Every structure is written in C-alpha cells, then in structure tokens.
C-alpha positions as CSV (number, residue, x, y, z in Angstrom):
1,M,15.5,-41.4,-28.2
2,P,15.2,-40.9,-32.0
3,Y,11.4,-39.7,-32.6
4,I,12.4,-36.6,-30.5
5,D,15.5,-36.0,-32.0
6,L,13.8,-36.6,-35.7
7,N,11.2,-33.9,-34.1
8,F,14.4,-31.0,-33.2
9,R,15.6,-31.5,-36.0
10,R,12.6,-30.6,-38.0
11,V,12.1,-27.8,-36.0
12,S,15.5,-26.3,-35.9
13,R,14.6,-25.3,-39.6
14,M,11.1,-23.3,-38.3
15,K,9.9,-20.4,-36.2
16,V,8.0,-21.7,-33.0
17,L,6.6,-20.4,-30.3
18,I,7.2,-23.4,-27.7
19,V,5.0,-22.9,-24.2
20,F,6.1,-24.3,-21.1
21,D,2.9,-24.3,-18.2
22,D,3.6,-24.4,-14.5
23,V,7.0,-25.0,-14.3
24,T,7.8,-25.8,-11.1
25,C,11.6,-26.8,-11.3
26,F,14.7,-26.0,-13.8
27,S,15.3,-30.3,-14.5
28,Q,12.0,-29.7,-15.9
29,L,13.5,-27.7,-18.7
30,E,16.8,-29.5,-19.1
31,S,15.2,-32.7,-19.7
32,L,12.7,-31.6,-21.7
33,M,14.9,-28.8,-24.0
34,G,18.3,-29.6,-23.4
35,S,20.3,-27.0,-25.7
36,L,18.8,-23.8,-27.2
37,D,21.3,-24.2,-29.8
38,W,19.0,-26.0,-31.8
39,L,15.9,-23.1,-32.1
40,T,15.9,-20.9,-34.9
41,P,16.7,-16.7,-33.7
42,V,13.3,-16.0,-34.2
43,S,11.5,-18.8,-32.6
44,R,10.1,-17.8,-29.2
45,I,9.7,-20.2,-25.6
46,I,7.4,-19.0,-23.3
47,L,7.6,-20.3,-19.6
48,T,4.9,-20.0,-16.6
49,T,6.0,-20.5,-12.9
50,R,4.6,-20.0,-9.8
51,N,9.1,-19.9,-8.9
52,K,10.8,-16.8,-9.9
53,Q,14.0,-18.5,-9.8
54,V,13.6,-21.4,-12.0
55,L,13.6,-18.3,-14.7
56,R,16.5,-16.8,-13.4
57,N,18.3,-20.3,-13.7
58,W,16.8,-20.6,-17.6
59,V,18.8,-16.7,-17.5
60,V,15.6,-15.5,-19.6
61,S,15.1,-12.7,-21.5
62,K,12.3,-11.1,-19.9
63,I,10.2,-11.9,-16.6
64,Y,6.4,-10.4,-16.3
65,E,4.4,-10.8,-13.5
66,M,0.4,-11.4,-13.7
67,E,-1.1,-9.0,-12.5
68,A,-4.3,-9.1,-11.0
69,L,-8.1,-7.6,-13.7
70,E,-9.1,-4.8,-13.4
71,Y,-12.5,-3.9,-11.5
72,H,-14.6,-3.9,-15.2
73,D,-12.6,-6.9,-16.3
74,A,-13.2,-8.9,-13.5
75,L,-17.1,-7.9,-12.6
76,E,-17.4,-9.3,-16.5
77,L,-15.6,-12.4,-16.4
78,F,-17.1,-13.3,-12.8
79,S,-20.6,-12.2,-14.9
80,R,-19.9,-14.7,-17.2
81,H,-19.3,-17.4,-14.6
82,A,-22.5,-16.2,-12.2
83,F,-24.9,-14.6,-15.0
84,K,-23.7,-16.5,-18.1
85,Q,-23.6,-12.6,-19.5
86,N,-21.3,-10.0,-19.3
87,H,-22.8,-8.0,-16.9
88,P,-24.4,-8.8,-13.1
89,D,-28.1,-9.0,-12.9
90,V,-29.6,-5.2,-11.5
91,V,-30.3,-7.2,-8.2
92,Y,-27.4,-9.1,-7.4
93,E,-25.4,-5.6,-8.5
94,E,-24.8,-4.9,-5.0
95,L,-23.8,-9.1,-4.3
96,S,-21.6,-8.8,-6.3
97,S,-19.3,-6.2,-5.7
98,K,-18.1,-7.4,-2.4
99,V,-17.1,-10.4,-4.3
100,M,-15.3,-7.9,-5.9
101,K,-14.0,-6.9,-3.0
102,Y,-13.3,-9.9,-1.6
103,A,-11.5,-12.0,-4.9
104,Q,-9.8,-8.3,-5.8
105,G,-8.9,-9.6,-9.2
106,V,-7.8,-12.7,-9.2
107,P,-8.9,-15.0,-12.2
108,L,-9.1,-18.2,-10.1
109,A,-11.7,-16.8,-7.6
110,L,-13.8,-15.0,-9.6
111,K,-14.9,-17.8,-12.1
112,V,-14.7,-20.6,-8.6
113,L,-17.5,-17.8,-7.0
114,G,-19.0,-17.4,-9.7
115,C,-19.6,-21.2,-10.9
116,F,-20.3,-21.5,-6.7
117,L,-23.2,-19.1,-7.2
118,Y,-24.9,-19.3,-10.2
119,K,-28.5,-19.9,-10.8
120,R,-27.9,-19.1,-6.2
121,E,-30.5,-17.1,-4.2
122,K,-30.1,-14.0,-3.2
123,E,-29.9,-15.3,0.5
124,F,-27.3,-18.2,-0.3
125,W,-25.4,-15.3,-1.9
126,E,-25.4,-13.6,1.2
127,S,-25.0,-16.3,3.4
128,A,-22.1,-17.5,1.1
129,I,-20.0,-14.3,0.9
130,D,-20.0,-13.8,4.9
131,K,-18.8,-17.5,5.1
132,L,-15.8,-16.2,2.5
133,Q,-15.1,-14.2,5.5
134,R,-13.9,-16.6,7.6
135,I,-13.1,-20.2,5.0
136,L,-11.3,-20.4,2.3
137,H,-13.5,-22.2,-0.7
138,P,-12.2,-25.1,-0.9
139,T,-11.4,-25.5,-4.7
140,I,-9.7,-21.9,-4.4
141,L,-8.0,-23.2,-0.9
142,E,-6.7,-26.4,-3.3
143,V,-4.8,-24.8,-6.2
144,L,-3.3,-21.5,-3.6
145,K,-2.1,-24.5,-1.6
146,I,0.4,-26.1,-3.7
147,S,2.8,-23.2,-3.6
148,Y,3.0,-23.7,-0.1
149,D,3.5,-26.9,0.0
150,G,6.6,-26.3,-1.9
151,L,7.8,-24.7,0.9
152,D,10.3,-25.9,3.8
153,D,9.5,-26.0,7.1
154,K,10.9,-22.5,8.1
155,E,9.9,-21.2,5.2
156,K,6.3,-21.8,5.8
157,N,6.7,-20.7,9.7
158,I,7.3,-17.5,8.2
159,F,4.8,-17.4,5.8
160,L,2.4,-18.0,8.6
161,D,3.8,-15.3,10.7
162,V,3.2,-13.2,8.4
163,A,-0.9,-14.3,7.4
164,C,-1.6,-14.2,10.7
165,F,0.4,-11.4,12.5
166,F,2.6,-9.4,9.9
167,Q,1.1,-8.2,7.0
168,G,1.6,-4.4,6.5
169,E,4.6,-4.8,8.9
170,H,8.1,-2.9,8.1
171,V,10.3,-5.7,6.9
172,N,13.8,-5.1,8.5
173,P,12.7,-5.5,12.6
174,I,10.3,-8.8,10.7
175,M,13.8,-9.8,9.8
176,K,15.6,-10.0,13.8
177,F,12.3,-11.4,14.7
178,F,12.5,-14.5,12.4
179,N,16.1,-14.6,12.9
180,A,15.2,-15.3,16.9
181,S,12.9,-17.7,15.6
182,G,15.1,-19.7,13.4
183,F,13.4,-19.6,10.7
184,Y,16.7,-18.5,8.5
185,P,14.8,-15.1,6.7
186,E,17.2,-13.5,4.2
187,I,16.5,-17.1,2.6
188,G,13.0,-17.9,3.1
189,I,11.7,-13.9,2.9
190,S,13.6,-14.0,-0.8
191,V,11.3,-17.4,-1.8
192,L,8.3,-16.4,-1.1
193,V,9.2,-13.4,-2.9
194,D,10.1,-15.2,-5.4
195,K,6.9,-17.8,-5.5
196,S,4.4,-14.4,-5.1
197,L,3.6,-15.4,-1.3
198,I,3.9,-12.2,0.2
199,A,6.1,-8.7,-1.9
200,I,7.6,-6.0,-0.2
201,D,6.7,-3.0,-1.7
202,S,8.5,0.6,-2.6
203,H,8.3,1.5,1.6
204,K,9.8,-1.5,3.0
205,K,6.1,-3.0,4.2
206,I,5.9,-6.9,3.5
207,T,3.0,-6.6,1.6
208,M,0.2,-10.4,0.6
209,H,-2.9,-10.7,-1.4
210,D,-6.0,-11.5,0.3
211,L,-6.6,-14.5,-0.9
212,L,-3.1,-15.8,0.3
213,Q,-3.4,-14.1,3.8
214,E,-7.1,-16.2,4.3
215,L,-4.6,-19.3,2.6
216,G,-2.5,-18.9,5.5
217,R,-5.0,-18.7,8.1
218,E,-6.8,-21.6,6.9
219,I,-3.9,-23.7,6.7
220,V,-3.8,-22.3,10.9
221,R,-7.3,-23.1,11.8
222,Q,-6.9,-26.5,10.4
223,E,-4.2,-27.6,12.7
224,S,-7.2,-28.5,15.0
225,I,-10.7,-28.0,15.5
226,N,-9.4,-26.5,19.3
227,P,-8.1,-23.1,18.9
228,E,-6.0,-23.9,22.0
229,N,-4.0,-26.5,19.9
230,R,-3.4,-24.2,16.8
231,S,0.1,-22.8,16.8
232,R,-1.4,-18.5,16.4
233,L,-4.4,-16.8,17.2
234,W,-5.8,-14.0,16.2
235,H,-9.9,-13.8,16.0
236,H,-10.7,-12.2,19.2
237,E,-13.4,-15.2,20.2
238,D,-10.7,-17.4,20.1
239,I,-8.3,-15.8,22.2
240,Y,-11.2,-14.7,24.4
241,E,-11.6,-18.5,25.1
242,V,-8.4,-19.8,25.5
243,L,-7.0,-16.8,27.7
244,T,-10.5,-16.9,30.0
245,Y,-10.7,-20.4,30.4
246,N,-6.9,-21.0,30.9
247,T,-6.6,-23.6,28.4
248,G,-3.5,-22.0,26.4
249,T,-1.0,-24.6,25.3
250,E,2.6,-25.4,24.3
251,K,1.6,-25.3,21.1
252,I,0.0,-21.6,20.4
253,E,3.7,-20.1,19.2
254,G,1.4,-16.5,18.5
255,I,-1.4,-13.9,19.5
256,C,-2.5,-11.2,18.2
257,L,-5.6,-9.4,20.1
258,D,-7.8,-6.7,18.9
259,L,-8.7,-5.3,22.3
260,S,-11.8,-2.8,21.1
261,K,-13.7,-6.3,20.5
262,V,-13.4,-7.8,23.8
263,K,-14.9,-5.7,27.5
264,E,-12.7,-7.9,29.2
265,I,-10.1,-10.3,30.0
266,P,-9.6,-11.8,33.2
267,L,-6.1,-13.2,33.7
268,N,-3.8,-15.0,36.3
269,P,-0.3,-15.8,36.8
270,N,-0.9,-18.8,34.9
271,T,-2.5,-18.0,31.7
272,F,0.8,-18.2,29.9
273,A,2.6,-20.4,31.9
274,K,1.7,-23.8,29.2
275,M,2.7,-21.5,26.2
276,R,6.1,-22.4,27.0
277,K,7.0,-21.7,22.5
278,L,5.2,-18.4,22.6
279,R,7.5,-16.1,20.9
280,F,4.4,-13.6,19.9
281,L,2.5,-11.5,21.9
282,K,0.2,-8.4,21.1
283,F,-2.8,-6.7,22.2
284,Y,-4.1,-3.8,19.7
285,S,-6.8,-1.5,19.4
286,S,-8.7,-1.0,16.5
287,S,-11.4,1.4,17.7
288,F,-11.0,4.4,15.6
289,N,-9.6,6.9,18.5
290,G,-7.2,4.1,19.7
291,E,-9.5,4.3,22.9
292,N,-8.6,0.4,25.3
293,K,-11.6,-0.1,27.3
294,C,-10.7,-3.2,28.1
295,K,-10.0,-4.2,31.4
296,V,-7.0,-7.2,32.1
297,S,-7.0,-8.0,35.5
298,H,-3.9,-9.7,37.4
299,L,-1.4,-8.5,35.2
300,Q,1.2,-7.8,37.9
301,D,2.3,-11.2,38.5
302,L,2.2,-12.7,34.6
303,R,5.0,-14.6,33.3
304,F,6.1,-15.0,29.5
305,A,9.2,-16.2,29.5
306,E,10.0,-17.2,25.8
307,V,8.3,-14.6,24.0
308,K,10.6,-12.0,21.9
309,Y,7.5,-9.5,20.7
310,L,5.8,-7.8,23.3
311,H,3.0,-5.6,21.9
312,W,0.5,-4.4,25.0
313,H,-1.4,-0.7,23.7
314,G,-3.1,0.7,26.7
315,Y,-0.9,-1.3,29.4
316,P,-2.6,-0.2,32.4
317,L,-0.1,-0.6,35.5
318,K,2.7,1.6,36.0
319,S,5.7,-0.7,35.0
320,L,5.8,-3.9,34.0
321,P,5.8,-6.9,35.8
322,S,8.4,-7.5,38.1
323,N,8.8,-11.1,38.2
324,H,8.7,-11.5,34.5
325,S,11.5,-13.0,32.5
326,A,12.3,-11.1,30.2
327,E,16.0,-12.4,28.9
328,K,14.5,-13.1,25.7
329,L,12.3,-10.3,24.6
330,M,13.9,-8.2,21.8
331,F,10.7,-5.8,20.8
332,L,8.7,-4.1,23.9
333,E,5.4,-1.7,22.7
334,V,4.0,-0.2,25.2
335,P,2.0,2.8,23.4
336,N,-0.9,4.6,24.7
337,S,0.1,2.5,28.6
338,D,0.1,4.5,31.8
339,I,3.8,2.8,32.2
340,E,6.3,5.8,34.5
341,Q,8.9,3.1,34.5
342,L,11.0,0.0,33.0
343,W,12.4,-2.7,35.3
344,N,15.1,-2.2,36.8
345,S,17.6,-5.2,36.2
346,V,19.6,-5.1,34.3
347,K,19.3,-8.5,32.4
348,H,15.6,-7.6,31.0
349,Y,17.4,-5.4,28.1
350,S,20.1,-7.9,27.2
351,K,18.5,-8.3,23.7
352,L,15.8,-5.3,22.7
353,N,15.9,-4.3,20.0
354,Q,13.2,-2.1,19.8
355,L,11.4,-0.1,22.1
356,I,8.2,2.0,21.8
357,H,6.7,4.0,24.8
358,A,4.6,6.3,22.0
359,A,2.5,8.6,24.0
360,C,3.3,7.1,27.4
361,K,1.7,10.3,29.3
362,K,3.7,9.3,32.6
363,L,6.2,8.2,31.2
364,I,9.6,10.2,33.5
365,A,13.0,10.3,33.2
366,K,13.2,8.0,36.2
367,T,12.4,5.1,33.3
368,L,15.8,6.0,31.2
369,N,17.8,5.5,34.0
370,P,21.3,6.5,33.2
371,T,23.5,2.8,34.8
372,L,20.7,1.1,32.3
373,I,21.8,2.7,29.1
374,P,25.1,0.4,28.5
375,H,22.7,-2.4,28.9
376,L,20.7,-1.2,25.4
377,N,23.3,-2.3,23.7
378,K,21.3,-3.9,20.7
379,L,18.3,-1.1,20.7
380,V,18.2,-0.7,17.1
381,I,14.5,2.1,17.4
382,L,13.6,4.4,20.2
383,N,10.5,5.7,20.3
384,L,9.3,8.0,22.9
385,S,6.9,10.1,21.2
386,G,3.9,11.5,22.7
387,S,5.3,11.2,26.5
388,K,4.3,14.3,27.8
389,S,6.3,14.7,31.2
390,L,9.4,13.1,29.1
391,K,12.2,16.0,30.4
392,S,15.6,14.8,30.0
393,L,17.1,12.0,28.1
394,P,20.4,10.5,30.0
395,A,24.2,11.2,28.5
396,G,25.0,8.4,26.0
397,I,21.6,7.8,24.4
398,F,23.1,8.8,21.3
399,N,26.3,6.6,21.8
400,L,24.2,3.7,21.5
401,E,25.8,1.7,18.6
402,F,23.4,-0.3,16.5
403,L,20.4,2.7,17.7
404,T,19.4,4.2,14.2
405,E,16.2,6.0,15.1
406,L,15.0,8.0,17.9
407,D,11.6,9.8,18.1
408,L,10.8,12.3,20.6
409,S,8.4,13.9,18.6
410,G,5.3,15.2,21.1
411,C,7.6,15.3,24.2
412,S,6.5,18.7,25.3
413,K,8.6,19.2,28.3
414,L,11.7,18.2,27.0
415,K,14.1,20.9,26.5
416,R,17.6,20.1,26.0
417,L,19.2,17.5,24.4
418,P,22.5,14.9,26.4
419,E,25.8,15.7,24.8
420,I,27.5,13.6,21.8
421,S,30.4,12.2,21.1
422,S,29.8,9.7,18.5
423,G,26.4,8.4,16.8
424,N,25.0,6.3,14.8
425,I,21.5,7.5,14.6
426,G,19.8,8.5,10.8
427,Q,17.0,9.7,11.9
428,L,16.2,11.6,14.7
429,F,12.8,13.3,14.8
430,L,12.3,15.8,17.7
431,S,9.0,18.1,16.2
432,G,6.6,19.5,19.1
433,T,9.5,19.4,21.8
434,A,10.5,22.3,24.2
435,I,14.4,22.1,22.2
436,E,15.9,26.0,22.5
437,E,18.8,24.7,20.6
438,L,21.1,22.2,19.9
439,P,24.2,20.6,21.3
440,S,27.5,22.1,19.8
441,S,28.4,18.2,19.0
442,F,25.3,17.7,16.4
443,E,28.2,17.6,14.4
444,L,29.2,14.0,14.9
445,L,25.9,12.5,14.5
446,L,27.5,11.8,10.6
447,R,24.9,9.2,9.8
448,L,21.8,11.4,9.8
449,W,19.9,11.8,6.9
450,L,16.2,12.3,8.0
451,L,16.0,15.5,11.1
452,D,12.5,16.7,11.7
453,L,12.6,19.7,14.1
454,S,8.5,20.7,12.5
455,D,7.1,22.8,15.4
456,C,9.2,23.4,17.5
457,K,8.5,27.3,18.7
458,R,11.3,27.9,21.1
459,L,13.5,26.5,18.8
460,K,15.6,30.2,18.0
461,S,19.1,29.3,16.2
462,L,20.7,26.5,14.4
463,P,24.8,25.6,15.3
464,S,26.9,26.2,12.5
465,S,27.8,22.6,12.8
466,L,25.1,20.8,11.5
467,C,26.1,22.6,7.6
468,K,29.0,19.3,8.2
469,L,26.6,16.6,8.0
470,K,27.4,15.1,4.7
471,S,24.4,12.1,5.1
472,L,21.6,15.3,5.9
473,E,19.0,14.9,3.1
474,L,15.7,16.2,4.9
475,L,15.5,18.7,7.3
476,S,12.0,19.9,8.1
477,L,11.6,23.6,10.0
478,R,7.8,24.0,9.1
479,G,6.6,25.9,12.1
480,C,8.9,27.1,14.3
481,S,8.4,30.5,14.7
482,N,11.3,31.9,16.5
483,L,13.6,30.9,14.5
484,Q,15.6,33.7,13.1
485,R,18.0,32.9,10.9
486,L,20.0,29.5,9.7
487,P,23.9,29.0,9.2
488,D,24.6,30.0,5.9
489,R,25.7,26.9,3.8
490,L,22.1,24.8,4.3
491,A,21.0,27.2,1.9
492,S,20.9,24.2,-0.5
493,Y,18.6,21.8,1.6
494,R,15.7,20.7,1.0
495,R,13.5,22.5,3.4
496,H,10.1,20.8,4.7
C-alpha cells in the first residue's frame, strides 16, 4: 500500500503524537503500526483500551488507569448536561446529590443521566432515581456491556457471581469456590481485573464499581421475566416468591437472601429438589444488631445436594439436616445459630474448606468429635469465635495439614489447648478465652505469624519456646491483666 508507506516515510522525519482509541486486540496495532522503528525518539503514542493485556503485549512504557471524577468535578459535568450551567438549580440540589451517589464519578453515567433529566419536573427526577436503583439506564447498560460481551462463558459466570454474591469478599476462599464450579478462576479473575470489571484491593477483597454490579444484576434479570428461571437470585421479594410457592427450577445456581427483609419462609422437603444446579445458598441478616426474626419452617428434611457454599445466619435447629447429602459442601457458615453439633457421618466433611460457627452459644465439645478430625483434612479456616459453651478442643485440631486460620476468640470457657505435634496455622485468635497458659509444644507452629491473646485475663505466663517462632510478626497481649512477665527474647516483637 504505497499511500501508507509514503505517509510512514513522511512521519518518520517528524515529531508526532498518535492516538489509538478503544483498541480491543494486539493484532489491530500490528496491522496499523507494524514495527515502531520508523518513529522518531521524541514521538509519542497514546492507546486507550478496555483490556490491560493489550498494553502489556505492546510493551508500553507506562499504564495509566482512569480514575473517577471528584465530587465537585462530577457535579459540574452533570450540571452542564442537566441544567446547561456549571451547578444545579437550588431546588434540585438534593436530587443531584443522589445522582452523584449513583454515578460515583463515572463520566458516561453523568452525561447520560444529565441529558435524560434535562428540563424534567422534580417528580420525574424522583421516579427516575428510584427506578435506577433496580434497572440500569439502557444507554449506560449498552456501553458497559461491551466489556462483558468480550468474555468467555466461564469469565462471564465469575463476573455474574461477583456482581450478585461476592462483592467485598476475600478472594482466596472465593477462588476455591470458583475452581469447584469449574470456572478456572486463576485465568478468569486475571482477565476481569485486566478489563477493569473487578479489582482486588490491598486487603485481598474483591471490589466492583456499583454500576458494574448493577450491570451484572441486570444481565441476570434479563434472563427471564420470571425469577424462578434466572440463574441467580438476590432480591428478597423474588426469593420469597420462589421459596414460598415452591417454583424453583434447575436454572437457579445461587440464592442470597436477606432474612431481615422477610417475616417468614415456609419451606418443605422438596423446596430445593428441583434446583439441581444450586451451588450457592446464603441466608444472612443485614439488621443493625444482626438479629434474625424470620421464621423458617420444615428445615430438618431439607436437601440441597449440589450446594458448595452454605451460609445460614441464625440457623434455628440444634443440628443440620440429618438426611442431607453434603459431599460437595466446601464452605459451611452458621453464625449466631442454635447449633449444638454437626453431622456424625464422615462423608459430610470430605471437601469442607471453611467452617464458621461464630457466636454459636450452644456449641459443645461433641461437635468436634475427635474421630472426625482426620476427615477435616481439606479445612483451611475454622472459626468458632463466640461459642461460649465450648470448653475444650480435640487433639489433632492443630495438625490438620491445610488449616491456616483458627479463630477461638470469645470462647470464654476454653481453658486450655491440646498438645501440638505439627501444624501450618498462620493466624490464631484466642482473645477473650479462659486460657491460663500455652502448651510447651507451641513452638511447633512454625508458620504462625499472628497470635492474638488480648483480654486473656487468666493468662499468667508465656512459654520461652514462643521465641522460637521465627515467622511470628504480630503478638497481641492487650488486656492480659494477670500476665506477670514476658520471655526475655520477646522484647523485639511489636506489642499490641
């Protein structure tokens, strides 16, 4: 193509600025630019893309991420479109503030909503803002959906799961859940981060912009007008309808219900029978004090065989359903419940990764039957915090190969720990327990980096072997009013 060659030769002698907007793949740059040898050293190229991997393949010198507008700048941009001036009219200031909260500094949303609301009455604004809480504006949806459409099926599933269930959750257990679901998250999470559809913050938690979360939820809503034919359910009215009238289907893969929004859910043994693809089931409470006043009936005979993640805040029975097949269960969380014991059958524990019984006041020692401990060999996190009836732990609990976090804080009747022969625990929380001393074998927790003994008011001394823990970074002894002295070599540790 001599015309292009001629222009290349002309440009090669000039100082130029070249801008490529919305590049989707590396091959586009190769076709347009070829080698960069023909450019002068002082020339510059700016690329904009939805995918960081394109920039890495091009070996760019610097990558800049677009940041959301500050509140003042966002309000000015919105006002230019909504009022044709740099500030909102006085009578619309409060409503404009609500739009700012919704758009969160995204220029696209600010422009689209400003044009949409221009010269509209206050009643229209109020109705539109209320509607936006449930239905994404079509123009915003269309633009945001471009990145989603470029994902493969497994990446789309990860995106939708995060949007519906996992916003703000720690990435490590969620990666295990996605792996068990066959989504290859090592690849998928990386792709979503590169395309700025999700982010992993400094605390290793998955975050997502509110508009992208609403995009994911709108995609699910568009699967069907009937909630029982959607893959994921999170709105309490939709879930109440499906569970109450027993209309669940095999389309449903996940349910996340806020129990504080409903008064009663009448279940029956067949409620989940048709939900053969149900992977995720979460009943939680968003009330300020965490109370759960929702009445749920006919629990004992429930079956949800495919569920991998089960969270049930305030589970009201003393034990989990005895006839429930839970071989695929990886995450079991029953905080603030009346549970006294788990299953007696070994098969229920074969794949369990995370067990959370926080604030189960009636939890007793037989829950952790010593004969079952070897079968918890996949367990990574064990949280029994606030279990005020727990008096002892079975031998072998510290020796579980994959257990890295053990939380016993608030177990006020726990007086001693079992002897330790090995262990990979990295975080151990014992605050508020009745522990008087640590076992001398404590030195065998070679990977322990955090030890919380705060408010252990009966703790009298620490073993000198504690100094042998080379990985220990954080030791909290705040409120240990009976602790008389520390081993000499602990002086170099940070104290909390």
